[in-house]
N, C-alpha and C positions, 0 to 999 in steps of 0.2 A: 811976239805979242800976242798971234793967234795961237801960236804952239803952246804958250803960257796956259792960255785959258783953257787950252783943250785937256793941258796935266791937270787943273784945278777939277775941273767936271769930272775926268775921270776918278778921281779920288775921292769927290762928293757921291759920286755913283756907287763906288765899290762900299761907302760906307752905308748904305742903304740895302746894298745887294744881299739876299738871303743867303745863307750857308750853304757850300755846294753838297751835293749828295754822297751822302757817306761821311760827311764832315762830323767830326764832334762836338756838340754845342756847346758854349761854356755855361756850367751850372755855379749858379752862385753857393758858397760855401754854408753848411748850416750852422744856425745859430748853435750856441752851445747849451742850452736848454732843451732842443732839439735833439741834438747828439747825445746827452745823457740820457732822454727818455729812450733812444734807440739802444743805448748800453743797457739801460735796464730790461728793456725789453729782449734782448738776448741772453740775459742772466735767468730766464727761464728754464734753461737747460740743468740747471742746480736744482735739483728736487727735492732738499729739505729746506730751501728757502721760502718763508712766508711773506715779507713784505721789506721794502727798502724807500726811503726817504731820504733825499739828496736837499741840503741847503745852501745857498752861496751868498755872504754877506748878509745874514739875517732872511732870507727869503727863501721859500720851499719851491725849488726848480724844478723837480722831477719827483715823482714817487709812484710805486707800484705795487700791487698785491699778486701773490702766485697761488694757484692749486685752490683758488676759492677765499683767499684769505686778504685782508684789508689792512691799511696801514692803522685804523682807529681801532680795531680789535683788540683784548688785551693778549699779551702773551706772557709766557714764565721767563723773565730775564735772567734766571741762574744768576752766576756769579757775577755780571755786568753789576748788578746792584750793591756789590762793595763801593764802586765808586760813589754812590749814594750815601752809603754809611761814611765813607770819608770826607764827603761835602759837610755832614752833620756835626761830625767832629772838629772841623775847623769852624762851624757857626758857633757851636758848644764853647770852643778857647776864646772866641771874639766877644762871646756874650759874659764870659769870666766863670764859666761852670767848669771850666777845667784850667788847667793852670799852663799847659803847652803840651809839646810833643815830647817833654823829657820827665814829663810828671810819672812816677811810679803807680803803678796799676794794684798792686798788693793793699794797700790801705782802704782803696775804694772797696774793694771785692773781696774784704777781710773775711766776712761772714761765709763763703765759697771756697775758702783756701783749704788746702788738705790739712788734717791734723798734724801729721809729721811731713812737713814740706821742705822742699829741696829749696836752699837758700836762694837758689838762683831766681827762683821766683820774684824774690823782692827786688830784682835787678831790672824786670821787664818793665817797659815804659811804654805810653800811649804809642809814640813813634814805632816803637818795635811791632806793635799788632799790626800798624797801618801797614808797614813795608814788609810784615811778612818775615821778619827777623826776630821773632821772641824766642827761636831756639828749642820751644816744645816740638814734639813729635806731630805730625799733620793729623789731622782730624777728618781732611780729603781724602780722595782716591780710595784706596782698601780698607781704611779704616772709618770710612764714612758712617756706612749703616751702623756699624756697633756705637758709634757715637749718638746718633740720632735716636737709636734705640734705648740709651741709658736715661735716668730718671730724672737728672740733674745735667743738661748739657752745659753749662758753666762749670758746675763742680767737675765734670768729666774732663774738660777740657785743660782747665788748671792741673788736673792730676796726670796728664801725659807724661811720660818720660820725656827728657831732654834729649834731642839730638844732634844739638849743638847749643854754644853760647848764645845769651841774648845780644841782638846785633851781628851775628855771625851770617851763616848762609841763608838764603831764602826757601823758605819752607812754605809752600802755597798750602793755607789752610784756612777752610770756613770757621773752624775753633776761634780762631783769632780775632775775625770781625765779627762772630756772635759775642764776643768778651766785650768787646767796641759796644753792642748793640745794648748791653747788660748794664757797661758802665753810663751810656746816655741816659738810659732809664732812670737810673739811681741819681744821677746828677741835676737830671730835667726834671725829675717830680713826674715825669708822665711816660707813656710809653714810647717807643720809638717810631710809631707811625703816627701818633699823636703829634711828635716834634717835627715830623717831615712835614706834615701837613701844617702847621703852624709856621714852620721856618720857610719852607718853600712851596707854600701856597701861594703868593702872589705871581708864582711865576707862570703865565698863560699857558694852557695845555698840559701843564703837571698834574698826572695824578697816580698814586698809588691804589691799586685794587687789591685784589686778593692777597694775603702775606702771610705763610706759616708762622706760627709759635712755637715755643717748647714748652715743656710740661709745667713750666712757672708763669707761663704767659708771654715770656720777654719774644718779642719778634726777630725771626733768624736774621741775624745779621750776615749780609753776603750772601743769599741764595732763596730761593722759592718766592719771589716778588711777581707780581701781575702788575704789568705796565704794557701801554699800547706802542707801537714804534714810534708814532706821532708822539707821545709824551716821553720816550727815551731822547728824541730827538732835541725837543724843547729843553731837557735837562742838560745834552751837549752844548746847545746853544748859550746856555747860561753861563757854561764855564769859557767858551770861546770868546764870550763877552766879558772877559775878565770878572765872572762872577755876578754881573749886571743882568737885569731885565733889558726887554726891548725900549722899556720907557726910562732905563737908568738907574731902576732901583736897586741897590747895592744888597743882595740876599747873601752870598758867600766873599768873604773877603777875598781881594785880589790879590794880595800877598798868597793867601792860602791854596789859591788856583796854581801860582807859581810854584809852591812848594810840592804840591800832590804831583806837578808834573817834572818834578828834579828826579832823575834816577839815582836811587842809593843802594840798588844791587841788582841782580840779574837773574833771569827764570833759569834754572838749570834743565828745562825740556826745550825753551826757543832761544834762549841767550838773549830775549828781550829786556830792557831796562824795565826797573819798575820802581815807581815811586811811593805816593799815600793812594794806594788804590785806581792806579792807574799804570797802563803799559806803555813803554815807548819804543819805535820801531820806524825806520825809513822804509817808505812803500812809494813806489812812482817816484821815486829821487825825494822826495819830501820827508820833513820828520814828521811822523804822527803821534799822537797820543790818543791811546785807546783804550776802552773797557770791553772785557770779554768776558761772555759768561758759556757755559757748557751747551753741548750742541750748534753752535754758531750765532750767540745773541751779541751783535757787535755795537758799537758806539765809537766813531773815529771823529778826532778834529784835526785839521791841518790848518792850522795858524796861518800860515805865510800866502795861502790860498782864500780862506777866511770861509773855508768849507767845513760842513758838519754832513756826516752821514749815518744814520742809523740803519740797522738791519736784525730783522729775527726771523729764526730757523726753528724747524721741528726740534723742540728741547729733548727728544727721547733718543737721539742718536748721537753718538759722540762727533767731535768736529776736528779735534789736534791728530789724533793719531789714525783718522781716516784720510786727511788731505784736505777735508772739506774747509777749514778755518783758512789753509792757504787759498783755496778758490776765493774765499771772500776777500782776502787780500789782494788778489789777483783783481778780481772784481773792482775794489777799491783805486788800486793802481789804472784800471781804465777809465775811472771817474776822473781822477786826475788828470790823465792824459788830455781828456776831453776838455775838462775846464781850462787846463791851461792853453788850449788851442784857439 
């Protein structure tokens, strides 16, 4: 009996004994929010990075500015704005202003078609423009400067020679999304900016600032749009939530979100899938839908984890051929790994 009491007392004493000198103390695991914040702090080594905002299940869990920048200042989101053009097209279809993705564009843009046009122009549809499968030679890359120097960007885009058949390979071209902006202006009876403010205005924190226009006053579909990192995140959250705002208001049809994320072709540069204004790639072991703009303007959505991440960067330097875009993909992979832990 005395031996049993002694053992119980010994165990009780061990329970309250301080750790031995040199022993490693047990450290509680970091909370996910703290770990993500630490991941963002480490990203300061990426010199082009301006700001990152991370949301989980509709709540911002971490954000950070770099090099004197903040998540609430305007940035040129470049081609990430193509995803916004896609959303406006989806809303226009839902409102009956457009018939659908199979609607030919020639009757809408009849006044801007070449006098002697290639008959293949009559086969280009709304969906072809959205998925970059119009078949027309690209106005992006080496052709961009000449295109924006033209007197009429819509006519110049429609006058480009055919490099493939409509519905063929992906030919990434800002001219295609600018044609969508012109179409929205015609069928909506307002500028694309006015339509965006009307249709997406109820989305909290969403705001488009400066936005370039062509010589005819049409807002540049798919480039040169100013938006804060917070605002870009708000747009991403709208899509992550099936086109609904936080209070449940349906702004973008839920089916349009699904259609936009369905890959219809692949980029010849990255082999990533491409739907209606959205890329798709596996990052960190998860399927990720993302918008991408020159210089490293990124909007990532990871539906499986309820995760939305917006990143803005210096728009003056390239991101693809420099490897910087891959650095941002790697940063997202680290965020995903932290969110899963």
